[in-house]
N, CA, C and O atoms as a DFTB+ gen file, in Angstrom:
716 C
 N C O
     1  1       6.146      -1.795      -4.518
     2  2       4.882      -0.960      -6.441
     3  2       6.034      -0.667      -7.577
     4  3       7.236      -0.716      -7.318
     5  1       5.776      -0.517      -8.200
     6  2       5.870       0.215      -9.645
     7  2       6.790       1.316      -9.707
     8  3       7.948       0.911      -9.595
     9  1       6.716       2.319      -9.818
    10  2       7.019       3.480      -9.250
    11  2       6.425       4.032      -8.140
    12  3       5.267       3.806      -7.790
    13  1       6.972       4.537      -7.750
    14  2       6.838       5.121      -6.044
    15  2       6.751       6.294      -5.982
    16  3       6.091       7.134      -5.371
    17  1       7.437       6.253      -6.631
    18  2       8.029       8.242      -7.329
    19  2       6.480       9.150      -7.291
    20  3       5.938       9.967      -6.547
    21  1       6.028       8.088      -9.220
    22  2       4.902       8.653      -9.756
    23  2       3.864       8.177      -9.466
    24  3       2.826       8.530     -10.026
    25  1       3.903       7.167      -8.425
    26  2       2.711       7.331      -7.826
    27  2       2.598       8.695      -6.486
    28  3       1.604       9.382      -6.722
    29  1       3.377       9.195      -5.198
    30  2       3.450       9.970      -5.390
    31  2       2.648      11.286      -6.004
    32  3       1.517      11.703      -5.752
    33  1       3.553      11.723      -6.802
    34  2       2.982      12.350      -7.313
    35  2       1.839      13.027      -7.987
    36  3       1.858      14.126      -8.540
    37  1       0.733      12.111      -7.839
    38  2       0.035      11.895      -8.451
    39  2      -0.812      11.735      -7.364
    40  3      -1.675      12.613      -7.336
    41  1      -0.890      10.737      -6.242
    42  2      -1.080      10.792      -4.860
    43  2      -1.456      11.929      -3.894
    44  3      -2.480      12.061      -3.224
    45  1      -0.506      12.617      -3.978
    46  2      -0.130      13.652      -2.810
    47  2      -1.165      14.738      -3.315
    48  3      -1.825      15.065      -2.329
    49  1      -1.602      15.462      -4.475
    50  2      -2.641      16.254      -4.357
    51  2      -3.548      15.462      -3.936
    52  3      -3.840      15.582      -2.746
    53  1      -4.327      14.346      -4.803
    54  2      -5.756      13.954      -4.281
    55  2      -5.575      13.904      -2.626
    56  3      -6.599      14.257      -2.040
    57  1      -4.114      13.414      -1.495
    58  2      -4.558      13.479      -0.512
    59  2      -4.649      15.327       0.380
    60  3      -5.313      15.841       1.279
    61  1      -3.504      15.763      -0.597
    62  2      -3.750      17.444       0.347
    63  2      -4.971      18.216       0.328
    64  3      -5.416      18.855       1.282
    65  1      -5.690      18.075      -1.288
    66  2      -7.311      18.517      -1.129
    67  2      -7.580      17.984       0.005
    68  3      -7.381      18.574       1.066
    69  1      -8.293      16.253      -0.123
    70  2      -9.019      16.044       1.191
    71  2      -8.215      16.672       2.196
    72  3      -8.732      17.753       2.476
    73  1      -7.544      16.539       2.624
    74  2      -7.341      17.421       3.991
    75  2      -7.651      18.833       4.282
    76  3      -7.885      19.388       5.356
    77  1      -7.610      19.194       3.321
    78  2      -7.871      20.630       3.588
    79  2      -9.513      20.806       3.163
    80  3     -10.051      21.811       3.626
    81  1     -10.261      20.006       2.410
    82  2     -11.863      20.041       2.156
    83  2     -12.678      19.168       3.123
    84  3     -13.902      19.183       2.996
    85  1     -12.044      18.310       4.199
    86  2     -12.097      17.612       5.550
    87  2     -12.926      15.917       4.935
    88  3     -13.994      15.474       5.356
    89  1     -12.093      15.317       3.950
    90  2     -12.740      14.270       3.127
    91  2     -11.745      13.216       2.643
    92  3     -11.660      12.611       1.575
    93  1     -10.950      13.183       3.872
    94  2      -9.742      12.125       3.461
    95  2     -10.057      10.753       3.776
    96  3      -9.284       9.826       3.536
    97  1     -11.669      10.563       4.537
    98  2     -12.391       9.639       4.726
    99  2     -12.400       8.807       3.686
   100  3     -11.920       7.713       3.389
   101  1     -13.125       9.687       3.181
   102  2     -14.465      10.206       1.572
   103  2     -13.457       9.434      -0.016
   104  3     -13.435       8.496      -0.813
   105  1     -12.845      10.574       0.352
   106  2     -11.093       9.812      -0.660
   107  2     -10.475       8.753       0.077
   108  3     -10.176       8.212      -0.987
   109  1     -10.134       8.175       0.702
   110  2      -9.403       6.371       1.032
   111  2     -10.320       5.792       0.603
   112  3     -10.210       5.089      -0.401
   113  1     -11.659       5.973       1.377
   114  2     -13.012       4.194       0.842
   115  2     -13.092       4.944      -0.506
   116  3     -14.078       4.344      -0.935
   117  1     -12.785       5.798      -1.468
   118  2     -12.239       5.776      -2.691
   119  2     -11.195       4.429      -3.012
   120  3     -11.268       3.264      -3.405
   121  1     -10.422       5.195      -2.668
   122  2      -8.930       4.852      -3.381
   123  2      -8.884       3.474      -2.472
   124  3      -8.188       2.543      -2.879
   125  1      -9.537       3.361      -1.389
   126  2      -8.971       1.488      -0.958
   127  2     -10.169       0.745      -1.669
   128  3     -10.201      -0.458      -1.406
   129  1     -11.231       1.234      -2.572
   130  2     -11.955       0.761      -3.426
   131  2     -11.949       0.136      -4.676
   132  3     -12.554      -0.775      -5.240
   133  1     -10.702       1.260      -5.012
   134  2      -9.865       1.051      -6.658
   135  2      -9.072      -0.413      -6.690
   136  3      -8.739      -1.250      -7.530
   137  1      -8.985      -0.218      -5.365
   138  2      -7.131      -1.031      -5.205
   139  2      -7.828      -2.722      -5.061
   140  3      -7.189      -3.720      -5.396
   141  1      -9.506      -2.770      -4.394
   142  2     -10.296      -3.480      -4.412
   143  2     -10.361      -4.251      -5.274
   144  3     -10.040      -5.421      -5.484
   145  1     -10.971      -3.195      -5.929
   146  2     -11.389      -3.497      -8.017
   147  2     -10.326      -4.397      -8.736
   148  3     -10.514      -5.380      -9.453
   149  1      -8.944      -3.683      -8.277
   150  2      -7.925      -4.419      -9.118
   151  2      -7.603      -5.683      -8.817
   152  3      -7.487      -6.557      -9.677
   153  1      -7.409      -5.897      -7.380
   154  2      -7.070      -7.345      -7.072
   155  2      -8.202      -8.379      -7.343
   156  3      -7.997      -9.593      -7.368
   157  1      -9.935      -7.544      -7.631
   158  2     -10.925      -8.443      -7.328
   159  2     -11.198      -9.502      -8.968
   160  3     -11.534     -10.642      -9.287
   161  1     -10.722      -8.005      -9.701
   162  2     -10.550      -7.883     -11.245
   163  2      -9.776      -7.809     -11.720
   164  3      -9.579      -6.765     -12.340
   165  1      -8.612      -9.082     -11.759
   166  2      -7.291      -8.592     -12.596
   167  2      -7.528      -8.408     -14.181
   168  3      -6.430      -8.308     -14.727
   169  1      -8.100      -8.367     -14.676
   170  2      -7.875      -8.081     -16.047
   171  2      -8.685      -6.302     -16.275
   172  3      -8.954      -5.771     -17.353
   173  1      -8.880      -5.797     -15.044
   174  2      -9.354      -4.651     -15.041
   175  2      -7.646      -3.591     -15.724
   176  3      -7.704      -2.611     -16.467
   177  1      -6.371      -4.213     -15.167
   178  2      -5.288      -3.520     -15.596
   179  2      -5.473      -3.166     -17.265
   180  3      -5.412      -2.099     -17.877
   181  1      -5.740      -4.635     -17.722
   182  2      -5.427      -4.685     -19.394
   183  2      -6.736      -3.481     -19.949
   184  3      -6.607      -2.521     -20.708
   185  1      -7.731      -3.891     -19.373
   186  2      -8.585      -3.249     -19.895
   187  2      -8.285      -1.289     -19.519
   188  3      -8.653      -0.527     -20.413
   189  1      -7.989      -0.996     -18.925
   190  2      -6.632       0.202     -19.194
   191  2      -5.992       0.768     -18.964
   192  3      -6.017       1.916     -18.522
   193  1      -4.918      -0.171     -19.306
   194  2      -4.085      -0.079     -20.660
   195  2      -3.956      -0.145     -21.533
   196  3      -2.944       0.282     -22.089
   197  1      -5.042      -0.792     -22.202
   198  2      -5.597      -0.877     -23.864
   199  2      -5.071      -0.013     -25.014
   200  3      -6.038       0.305     -25.705
   201  1      -4.234       0.361     -25.373
   202  2      -4.864       1.222     -26.492
   203  2      -5.919       2.219     -27.235
   204  3      -6.172       3.413     -27.391
   205  1      -6.592       0.218     -27.773
   206  2      -8.051       0.457     -28.694
   207  2      -9.343       1.063     -27.568
   208  3     -10.447       1.458     -27.944
   209  1      -8.977       1.022     -26.471
   210  2     -10.263       1.456     -25.699
   211  2      -9.827       3.193     -25.054
   212  3      -8.766       3.417     -24.472
   213  1     -11.012       4.378     -25.351
   214  2     -10.998       5.482     -25.500
   215  2     -11.114       5.954     -24.121
   216  3     -11.802       5.296     -23.341
   217  1     -10.510       7.040     -23.719
   218  2      -9.999       7.376     -21.917
   219  2     -11.661       7.840     -22.481
   220  3     -11.704       7.648     -23.697
   221  1     -12.759       8.285     -22.043
   222  2     -14.055       7.879     -21.595
   223  2     -14.637       6.888     -21.221
   224  3     -15.216       6.838     -20.136
   225  1     -14.585       5.918     -22.058
   226  2     -14.410       5.067     -21.908
   227  2     -14.076       3.776     -20.637
   228  3     -14.822       2.892     -20.217
   229  1     -12.601       4.129     -20.262
   230  2     -11.853       3.195     -18.748
   231  2     -12.810       4.049     -18.073
   232  3     -13.532       3.341     -17.370
   233  1     -13.291       5.969     -17.947
   234  2     -13.669       6.568     -16.773
   235  2     -14.933       6.446     -16.127
   236  3     -15.441       6.611     -15.018
   237  1     -15.328       5.968     -17.669
   238  2     -17.266       5.613     -17.618
   239  2     -16.768       3.261     -16.723
   240  3     -16.977       2.489     -15.788
   241  1     -16.349       3.363     -17.520
   242  2     -16.256       1.764     -16.618
   243  2     -16.248       1.844     -14.670
   244  3     -17.099       1.556     -13.829
   245  1     -14.503       2.505     -14.566
   246  2     -14.664       2.902     -13.017
   247  2     -16.155       3.738     -12.691
   248  3     -16.960       3.308     -11.865
   249  1     -16.374       5.017     -13.495
   250  2     -17.423       5.069     -12.434
   251  2     -18.576       4.112     -12.693
   252  3     -19.424       4.625     -11.962
   253  1     -18.942       3.463     -13.037
   254  2     -20.028       2.658     -12.881
   255  2     -19.653       1.896     -11.750
   256  3     -20.333       1.913     -10.724
   257  1     -18.629       1.234     -11.863
   258  2     -18.026      -0.104     -11.347
   259  2     -17.969       0.431      -9.169
   260  3     -18.002      -0.135      -8.076
   261  1     -17.860       2.010      -9.825
   262  2     -18.254       2.505      -7.624
   263  2     -20.020       2.472      -7.343
   264  3     -20.426       2.810      -6.231
   265  1     -20.689       2.183      -8.074
   266  2     -22.049       2.236      -8.020
   267  2     -22.938       3.611      -7.135
   268  3     -24.052       3.814      -6.654
   269  1     -21.892       4.182      -7.270
   270  2     -22.191       5.733      -6.608
   271  2     -21.314       7.295      -6.695
   272  3     -20.094       7.162      -6.785
   273  1     -21.741       8.453      -6.679
   274  2     -21.205       9.077      -7.648
   275  2     -20.047       9.427      -6.510
   276  3     -20.024       9.352      -5.282
   277  1     -18.865       9.951      -7.768
   278  2     -17.338       9.887      -7.015
   279  2     -17.381      11.169      -6.723
   280  3     -18.060      11.978      -7.355
   281  1     -16.565      11.483      -5.617
   282  2     -16.052      12.722      -5.040
   283  2     -15.275      13.428      -6.402
   284  3     -14.707      13.143      -7.456
   285  1     -15.795      14.821      -5.354
   286  2     -15.118      16.161      -6.823
   287  2     -13.693      15.632      -6.964
   288  3     -13.383      15.301      -8.108
   289  1     -12.755      15.489      -5.995
   290  2     -11.167      15.954      -5.892
   291  2     -10.611      13.955      -6.835
   292  3      -9.650      13.709      -7.564
   293  1     -11.768      12.980      -6.314
   294  2     -11.662      11.644      -6.803
   295  2     -11.333      11.436      -7.900
   296  3     -10.238      11.089      -8.343
   297  1     -12.539      11.698      -8.530
   298  2     -13.158      12.042     -10.206
   299  2     -12.253      12.623     -10.909
   300  3     -12.044      12.201     -12.046
   301  1     -11.247      14.109     -10.217
   302  2     -11.156      14.539     -12.016
   303  2      -8.936      13.802     -11.141
   304  3      -7.871      13.806     -11.758
   305  1      -9.256      13.249      -9.361
   306  2      -7.657      12.529      -9.605
   307  2      -7.850      11.137     -11.019
   308  3      -6.994      10.596     -11.719
   309  1      -9.001      11.005     -10.969
   310  2      -9.105      10.220     -12.248
   311  2      -8.914      10.583     -13.410
   312  3      -8.059      10.059     -14.124
   313  1      -9.577      11.410     -13.737
   314  2      -9.462      11.604     -15.329
   315  2      -7.926      12.090     -15.589
   316  3      -7.740      12.361     -16.775
   317  1      -7.201      12.200     -15.061
   318  2      -6.352      13.136     -14.633
   319  2      -5.139      11.813     -14.714
   320  3      -4.274      11.904     -15.585
   321  1      -5.136      10.797     -13.920
   322  2      -4.417       9.664     -13.657
   323  2      -4.965       9.350     -16.331
   324  3      -4.334       9.670     -17.338
   325  1      -5.901       8.862     -16.179
   326  2      -5.662       8.698     -17.201
   327  2      -6.328       9.480     -18.489
   328  3      -7.191       8.903     -19.150
   329  1      -5.933      10.707     -18.795
   330  2      -5.249      11.921     -19.283
   331  2      -3.794      11.706     -19.640
   332  3      -3.378      11.894     -20.783
   333  1      -3.232      11.413     -18.902
   334  2      -1.953      11.838     -18.635
   335  2      -0.898       9.870     -19.758
   336  3       0.100       9.718     -20.463
   337  1      -2.551       8.498     -18.931
   338  2      -2.003       7.201     -19.681
   339  2      -0.695       6.830     -18.659
   340  3       0.453       6.407     -18.795
   341  1      -1.584       7.250     -17.558
   342  2      -0.412       6.690     -16.096
   343  2      -1.768       5.781     -15.428
   344  3      -1.872       5.667     -14.207
   345  1      -2.640       5.243     -16.248
   346  2      -3.200       3.720     -15.531
   347  2      -2.679       3.090     -14.251
   348  3      -3.169       2.869     -13.143
   349  1      -1.641       2.908     -14.756
   350  2      -0.910       1.646     -14.053
   351  2       0.006       1.977     -12.387
   352  3       0.917       1.326     -11.876
   353  1      -0.669       3.190     -11.912
   354  2      -0.648       3.709     -11.074
   355  2      -1.701       3.173     -10.145
   356  3      -1.439       3.111      -8.944
   357  1      -2.529       2.894     -10.467
   358  2      -4.080       3.352     -10.246
   359  2      -3.355       1.821      -9.229
   360  3      -2.257       2.157      -8.785
   361  1      -3.582       0.905      -8.972
   362  2      -3.469      -0.711      -8.191
   363  2      -2.876      -0.297      -6.660
   364  3      -3.060      -0.644      -5.493
   365  1      -1.921       0.814      -7.526
   366  2      -0.700       1.084      -6.171
   367  2      -1.234       2.242      -5.507
   368  3      -0.970       2.349      -4.310
   369  1      -2.055       3.282      -6.150
   370  2      -2.829       4.816      -5.330
   371  2      -3.014       3.794      -3.471
   372  3      -2.493       4.236      -2.447
   373  1      -3.657       2.773      -3.503
   374  2      -4.022       3.358      -1.946
   375  2      -2.945       2.954      -1.157
   376  3      -3.025       3.154       0.055
   377  1      -1.962       2.427      -1.618
   378  2      -0.351       2.221      -0.304
   379  2      -0.043       3.510      -0.039
   380  3      -0.013       4.118       1.031
   381  1       0.245       3.942      -1.448
   382  2       0.162       5.305      -1.308
   383  2      -0.473       6.461      -0.837
   384  3       0.102       7.515      -0.564
   385  1      -1.938       6.188      -0.727
   386  2      -3.194       6.954       0.074
   387  2      -3.008       7.342       1.959
   388  3      -3.015       8.199       2.843
   389  1      -2.856       5.938       1.600
   390  2      -2.437       5.727       3.083
   391  2      -1.346       5.968       3.712
   392  3      -1.537       6.531       4.790
   393  1      -0.042       5.714       3.398
   394  2       1.050       6.106       3.771
   395  2       0.638       7.432       4.486
   396  3       0.499       7.592       5.699
   397  1       0.399       8.731       3.079
   398  2       0.157       9.826       3.451
   399  2      -0.772      10.333       4.664
   400  3      -0.573      11.276       5.430
   401  1      -1.860       9.415       4.612
   402  2      -2.956       8.966       5.686
   403  2      -2.130       9.018       7.113
   404  3      -2.070       9.949       7.917
   405  1      -1.536       7.765       7.164
   406  2      -0.290       7.767       8.469
   407  2       0.369       8.865       9.296
   408  3       0.425       9.259      10.461
   409  1       0.961       9.229       7.768
   410  2       2.054      10.100       8.380
   411  2       1.313      11.513       8.987
   412  3       1.569      12.197       9.978
   413  1       0.327      11.618       7.979
   414  2      -1.157      13.031       8.645
   415  2      -1.478      12.748      10.007
   416  3      -1.597      13.700      10.777
   417  1      -1.650      11.470      10.456
   418  2      -1.936      10.873      11.785
   419  2      -0.481      10.833      13.075
   420  3      -0.491      10.747      14.302
   421  1       0.566      10.936      12.128
   422  2       1.513      10.175      12.682
   423  2       1.595       8.884      13.440
   424  3       1.728       8.536      14.613
   425  1       1.432       8.223      12.048
   426  2       0.570       6.243      12.902
   427  2       1.518       5.649      11.655
   428  3       1.885       6.105      10.572
   429  1       1.710       4.454      12.342
   430  2       2.875       3.754      11.326
   431  2       2.118       2.523      11.257
   432  3       2.223       1.815      12.259
   433  1       1.681       2.268      10.704
   434  2       1.882       0.209      10.199
   435  2       2.507      -0.409       9.787
   436  3       3.039      -0.375       8.678
   437  1       2.587      -1.164      10.650
   438  2       3.912      -2.356      10.160
   439  2       3.400      -3.686      10.675
   440  3       2.668      -3.964      11.625
   441  1       4.171      -4.616       9.517
   442  2       3.359      -6.045       9.449
   443  2       4.254      -7.154       9.724
   444  3       4.851      -7.785       8.852
   445  1       4.339      -7.416      11.284
   446  2       5.679      -8.015      12.000
   447  2       5.273     -10.422      11.266
   448  3       4.471     -11.169      11.826
   449  1       6.096     -10.781      10.126
   450  2       5.821     -12.044      10.454
   451  2       6.838     -12.615      11.452
   452  3       7.644     -11.938      12.089
   453  1       6.692     -13.986      11.506
   454  2       7.237     -15.261      12.544
   455  2       6.784     -16.463      12.321
   456  3       5.658     -16.183      11.912
   457  1       6.836     -17.328      12.303
   458  2       6.828     -18.317      12.424
   459  2       4.955     -19.117      13.447
   460  3       4.021     -19.895      13.252
   461  1       5.553     -18.092      14.557
   462  2       4.925     -18.679      15.579
   463  2       3.775     -17.014      16.176
   464  3       4.121     -15.836      16.268
   465  1       2.750     -17.514      16.388
   466  2       2.045     -16.225      17.538
   467  2       2.996     -15.947      18.182
   468  3       3.558     -16.742      18.935
   469  1       3.456     -14.369      17.932
   470  2       4.032     -13.989      18.993
   471  2       2.840     -13.026      20.610
   472  3       1.845     -12.303      20.668
   473  1       3.702     -13.597      21.472
   474  2       2.894     -13.384      22.864
   475  2       2.394     -11.723      22.580
   476  3       2.692     -11.116      21.551
   477  1       1.326     -10.955      24.059
   478  2       1.010     -10.034      23.906
   479  2       1.696      -8.912      24.619
   480  3       1.135      -7.882      24.992
   481  1       2.775      -9.162      24.752
   482  2       4.145      -9.199      25.782
   483  2       4.579      -8.685      24.619
   484  3       4.634      -7.504      24.277
   485  1       4.925      -9.793      23.956
   486  2       6.414      -9.320      22.598
   487  2       5.302      -8.138      21.973
   488  3       5.449      -6.917      21.937
   489  1       4.487      -8.725      21.641
   490  2       4.079      -7.571      21.028
   491  2       3.783      -5.891      21.062
   492  3       3.666      -4.955      20.271
   493  1       3.749      -6.135      22.400
   494  2       4.389      -4.574      22.907
   495  2       5.031      -4.500      23.546
   496  3       4.676      -3.789      24.486
   497  1       6.375      -5.062      23.653
   498  2       7.471      -5.016      23.394
   499  2       8.258      -3.822      22.098
   500  3       8.819      -2.730      22.189
   501  1       7.779      -5.108      20.511
   502  2       8.050      -4.653      20.066
   503  2       7.366      -3.371      19.491
   504  3       8.010      -2.593      18.787
   505  1       6.224      -3.190      19.759
   506  2       5.289      -2.154      19.413
   507  2       6.285      -0.575      20.385
   508  3       6.210       0.638      20.185
   509  1       6.716      -0.995      20.910
   510  2       7.614       0.677      22.080
   511  2       8.384       1.032      20.904
   512  3       8.338       1.918      20.050
   513  1       9.416      -0.405      21.273
   514  2      10.495      -0.177      20.283
   515  2      10.832       0.532      19.231
   516  3      11.750       1.323      19.011
   517  1       9.384      -0.126      18.218
   518  2       9.262       0.753      17.161
   519  2       8.711       1.974      17.092
   520  3       8.797       2.673      16.082
   521  1       7.888       2.446      18.535
   522  2       7.637       3.232      18.555
   523  2       8.470       5.039      18.552
   524  3       8.453       6.188      18.112
   525  1       9.161       3.951      19.511
   526  2      10.818       4.338      20.198
   527  2      11.441       5.161      18.405
   528  3      11.620       6.358      18.182
   529  1      11.575       4.311      17.708
   530  2      12.226       4.472      16.255
   531  2      11.762       5.574      15.747
   532  3      12.258       6.699      15.685
   533  1      10.088       4.876      15.143
   534  2      10.032       5.785      14.205
   535  2       9.789       7.097      14.572
   536  3       9.984       8.048      13.814
   537  1       9.108       7.245      16.419
   538  2       8.456       8.482      16.711
   539  2       7.015       8.541      16.327
   540  3       6.323       9.553      16.442
   541  1       6.667       7.564      15.933
   542  2       5.242       7.245      15.372
   543  2       4.410       6.189      16.379
   544  3       4.858       5.311      17.116
   545  1       3.312       6.522      16.181
   546  2       2.263       5.914      17.520
   547  2       2.231       4.533      15.931
   548  3       1.946       4.650      14.739
   549  1       2.762       3.162      16.948
   550  2       2.737       1.514      15.730
   551  2       1.398       1.241      16.094
   552  3       0.724       1.319      17.120
   553  1       1.230       0.889      14.900
   554  2      -0.245      -0.164      14.931
   555  2       0.613      -1.352      14.161
   556  3       1.135      -1.368      13.046
   557  1       0.544      -2.338      15.211
   558  2       1.053      -3.903      14.758
   559  2      -0.301      -4.721      14.530
   560  3      -1.317      -4.884      15.205
   561  1       0.304      -5.333      12.796
   562  2      -0.242      -6.305      12.803
   563  2       0.804      -7.425      12.089
   564  3       1.525      -7.382      11.092
   565  1       0.552      -8.312      12.977
   566  2       0.958      -9.783      12.638
   567  2       0.372     -11.211      11.522
   568  3      -0.789     -11.433      11.179
   569  1       1.341     -11.822      11.240
   570  2       1.492     -12.272      10.046
   571  2       1.943     -13.475      10.308
   572  3       3.106     -13.313      10.677
   573  1       1.694     -14.529      10.325
   574  2       2.575     -16.024      10.097
   575  2       3.087     -16.568       8.894
   576  3       2.669     -16.162       7.810
   577  1       3.872     -17.365       8.974
   578  2       4.774     -17.624       8.064
   579  2       5.702     -18.825       8.249
   580  3       6.928     -18.822       8.148
   581  1       4.870     -19.885       8.548
   582  2       5.474     -20.970       8.887
   583  2       7.783     -21.120       8.218
   584  3       8.967     -21.202       8.543
   585  1       7.124     -21.071       7.539
   586  2       8.406     -21.295       6.031
   587  2      10.199     -19.877       6.715
   588  3      11.402     -20.076       6.550
   589  1       9.586     -18.828       7.312
   590  2      10.415     -17.861       8.881
   591  2      11.369     -18.532       9.217
   592  3      12.506     -18.061       9.199
   593  1      10.977     -20.385       9.779
   594  2      11.116     -21.086      10.483
   595  2      11.615     -20.245      11.922
   596  3      12.023     -21.053      12.756
   597  1      11.672     -18.854      12.382
   598  2      12.271     -18.715      13.351
   599  2      12.881     -16.962      13.430
   600  3      13.241     -16.345      12.428
   601  1      12.884     -16.602      14.320
   602  2      13.133     -14.418      13.655
   603  2      11.561     -14.063      13.654
   604  3      10.496     -14.563      14.014
   605  1      12.067     -12.877      13.022
   606  2      10.719     -11.829      12.902
   607  2      11.430     -11.480      11.627
   608  3      12.635     -11.533      11.380
   609  1      10.164     -11.018      10.674
   610  2      10.123      -9.611       9.274
   611  2       9.255      -9.253       9.591
   612  3       8.145      -9.760       9.754
   613  1       9.972      -7.525       9.838
   614  2       8.750      -6.339       9.806
   615  2       9.423      -4.940       8.883
   616  3      10.371      -4.156       8.833
   617  1       8.094      -5.338       8.218
   618  2       7.728      -4.300       7.544
   619  2       7.059      -2.916       7.395
   620  3       5.871      -2.672       7.184
   621  1       7.804      -2.305       7.509
   622  2       7.146      -0.762       7.845
   623  2       7.945       0.041       6.958
   624  3       9.146       0.290       6.849
   625  1       6.120       0.597       5.929
   626  2       6.401       1.013       4.998
   627  2       6.808      -0.324       4.090
   628  3       6.645      -1.542       4.020
   629  1       7.541       0.951       3.365
   630  2       8.832      -0.342       2.078
   631  2      10.131       0.006       2.303
   632  3      10.972       0.558       1.594
   633  1      10.147      -0.645       4.020
   634  2      10.843      -0.792       4.520
   635  2      10.829      -1.952       4.677
   636  3       9.680      -2.391       4.724
   637  1      12.289      -3.348       4.884
   638  2      11.753      -4.374       5.074
   639  2      13.072      -4.796       5.686
   640  3      14.142      -4.763       5.079
   641  1      12.856      -5.333       7.368
   642  2      13.614      -5.464       8.102
   643  2      13.471      -7.090       8.024
   644  3      12.354      -7.568       7.826
   645  1      14.776      -8.060       8.204
   646  2      14.588      -9.749       7.895
   647  2      15.864     -10.302       8.891
   648  3      17.070     -10.479       8.721
   649  1      14.970     -10.464       9.955
   650  2      15.984     -11.615      10.602
   651  2      15.076     -12.663      10.423
   652  3      13.999     -12.288      10.888
   653  1      15.046     -13.058      10.266
   654  2      14.211     -14.647       9.648
   655  2      15.724     -15.668       9.682
   656  3      16.831     -15.502       9.169
   657  1      15.159     -16.727      10.517
   658  2      16.535     -17.672      10.212
   659  2      16.531     -18.373       8.741
   660  3      17.499     -18.957       8.254
   661  1      15.651     -18.256       8.316
   662  2      15.246     -18.573       6.911
   663  2      16.277     -17.652       5.905
   664  3      17.038     -18.360       5.246
   665  1      16.390     -16.462       5.729
   666  2      17.305     -15.012       5.285
   667  2      18.981     -15.709       5.852
   668  3      20.126     -15.858       5.425
   669  1      18.398     -15.894       6.715
   670  2      20.287     -16.344       7.622
   671  2      20.422     -17.458       6.849
   672  3      21.202     -17.493       5.897
   673  1      19.629     -18.506       7.222
   674  2      20.097     -19.770       6.152
   675  2      20.808     -19.743       4.695
   676  3      21.846     -20.257       4.277
   677  1      20.032     -19.106       4.228
   678  2      19.638     -18.503       2.717
   679  2      21.215     -17.858       2.123
   680  3      21.793     -18.187       1.088
   681  1      21.676     -16.797       3.210
   682  2      22.706     -16.223       2.961
   683  2      24.351     -16.920       3.318
   684  3      25.472     -16.808       2.822
   685  1      23.761     -17.644       4.415
   686  2      24.485     -19.350       4.383
   687  2      25.393     -19.357       3.580
   688  3      26.498     -18.820       3.646
   689  1      24.839     -20.105       2.631
   690  2      24.450     -21.038       1.624
   691  2      24.953     -20.087       0.644
   692  3      25.880     -20.355      -0.121
   693  1      24.394     -19.080       0.667
   694  2      24.775     -18.356      -1.149
   695  2      26.226     -18.131      -0.387
   696  3      27.017     -18.268      -1.320
   697  1      27.054     -17.845       0.867
   698  2      28.183     -17.718       0.921
   699  2      28.985     -18.540       1.118
   700  3      30.180     -18.479       1.404
   701  1      28.270     -19.382       0.952
   702  2      29.376     -21.430       0.725
   703  2      30.046     -21.168      -0.849
   704  3      31.185     -21.146      -1.315
   705  1      28.378     -20.947      -1.482
   706  2      28.391     -21.463      -2.343
   707  2      29.860     -20.356      -3.816
   708  3      30.182     -20.527      -4.992
   709  1      30.115     -19.677      -3.067
   710  2      30.669     -18.708      -3.401
   711  2      32.678     -18.330      -3.355
   712  3      33.478     -17.706      -4.052
   713  1      32.713     -19.185      -2.055
   714  2      33.914     -19.896      -1.430
   715  2      34.319     -20.886      -2.559
   716  3      35.276     -21.643      -2.402
């Protein structure tokens, strides 16, 4: 993420208001849809960053892209972010919102990357160890990447635990080059 602290400054109040008004799912859907827009339309960032485009025009474009009325809090969130000229946080707002949501529900999404598919027993054991370590319910997502060669790469939020053969070989190579 570009600037995690800055993103949290803007996203936390949106999340807290959504919790208070019991609209977390609605707000979450809106923030996720925003992230999807940035992924599907790469030029959206350029448009929103352009000093030649007025703030009302930027807001109108975002509202039209949703095809339905925005919730009051999400509308205010977008307006505040654009008014302060902090539109660069918008593409990453979903990840931060989702972290707050997971913390609120005492769960943690973990992405495990391996060279081969993990067995159900391995997934279960890893899930239990991570639950003990974090004190949260773990939602395990698996990814296959043959370049890791062996071992695991575990991403817990913004923390990355890399115990892959690829990384060990890269570190060994670097150490040999320095020697």
